C-alpha positions in Angstrom: 115.7 75.3 93.8 115.0 71.6 94.5 111.7 71.9 96.4 109.9 69.6 93.9 107.8 72.3 92.3 108.3 72.9 88.6 109.8 76.4 88.1 106.8 77.5 85.9 104.5 76.9 88.9 106.8 78.0 91.7 106.4 81.5 93.3 110.0 81.4 94.3 111.9 79.1 91.9 115.3 80.3 93.0 114.8 80.2 96.7 115.1 76.8 98.5 112.4 75.9 100.9 109.9 78.6 99.8 106.4 77.2 99.0 103.9 78.7 96.5 101.9 81.5 98.0 104.5 82.4 100.5 107.3 83.5 98.2 109.2 86.8 98.7 109.2 87.9 95.1 106.1 90.3 95.3 106.0 91.7 91.8 103.7 94.8 91.5 102.7 97.1 88.7 100.9 100.3 89.6 100.0 103.5 87.6 101.6 106.7 88.6 99.2 109.5 89.4 101.2 112.3 87.8 100.6 113.1 84.1 101.5 111.4 82.0 100.4 108.2 83.6 103.2 105.6 83.6 103.5 102.1 85.1 105.8 101.7 88.1 107.1 98.1 88.3 108.5 96.9 91.7 109.8 93.6 92.9 112.1 92.1 95.6 115.6 91.2 94.3 117.1 88.2 95.9 120.4 88.5 97.7 123.4 88.4 95.3 121.3 88.3 92.2 120.9 90.0 88.8 117.3 91.0 87.8 116.3 91.7 84.2 113.0 93.6 83.7 111.3 92.8 80.3 108.1 93.9 78.6 105.9 92.8 75.7 102.6 94.0 74.1 101.7 90.4 73.1 102.0 87.2 75.3 101.4 85.0 72.3 104.6 86.1 70.5 107.4 84.4 72.5 110.2 86.4 70.8 108.6 89.8 71.5 110.1 90.4 75.0 112.1 93.7 75.2 114.7 94.3 78.0 113.9 97.5 79.8 116.6 97.4 82.6 119.0 95.2 84.5 119.8 95.5 88.2 122.4 93.8 90.3 121.8 93.2 94.0 125.3 92.7 95.3 124.4 92.5 99.0 123.4 89.5 101.3 119.8 90.8 101.7 116.8 91.1 99.5 116.1 94.6 98.3 113.0 96.3 96.8 113.6 97.4 93.2 111.4 100.0 91.4 111.5 101.0 87.8 109.3 103.6 86.1 108.5 102.7 82.5 108.8 106.1 80.8 108.2 104.9 77.2 105.3 106.2 75.2 103.6 102.9 74.2 99.9 102.7 73.6 97.9 99.7 74.6 98.4 96.8 77.0 101.9 96.0 78.2 102.9 92.8 80.1 106.0 92.7 82.3 108.2 90.0 83.7 111.4 89.8 85.8 114.1 87.2 85.3 116.5 86.7 88.2 119.7 84.7 88.3 122.0 84.1 91.3 
């Protein structure tokens, strides 16, 4: 976004003028309280953006990311997106969201 911060360290790499620690992205993962317990992933989608939610059981294997869902925000405002991961997968899961404008 041109703010001088490398994207890997920038909380809002696609939003000009946003400094680390004050970014609008706000990715959260919480466990649902109804059996069976499932992770609910939520984030803020930037205006006019496409978000891709991905998951992996192993952060050391760079080719192990699986696409769970894609969302398009076609309006001029940020919107909160929520996705319930309904897969039966034992063990630890890591999530990331990729966004493009």
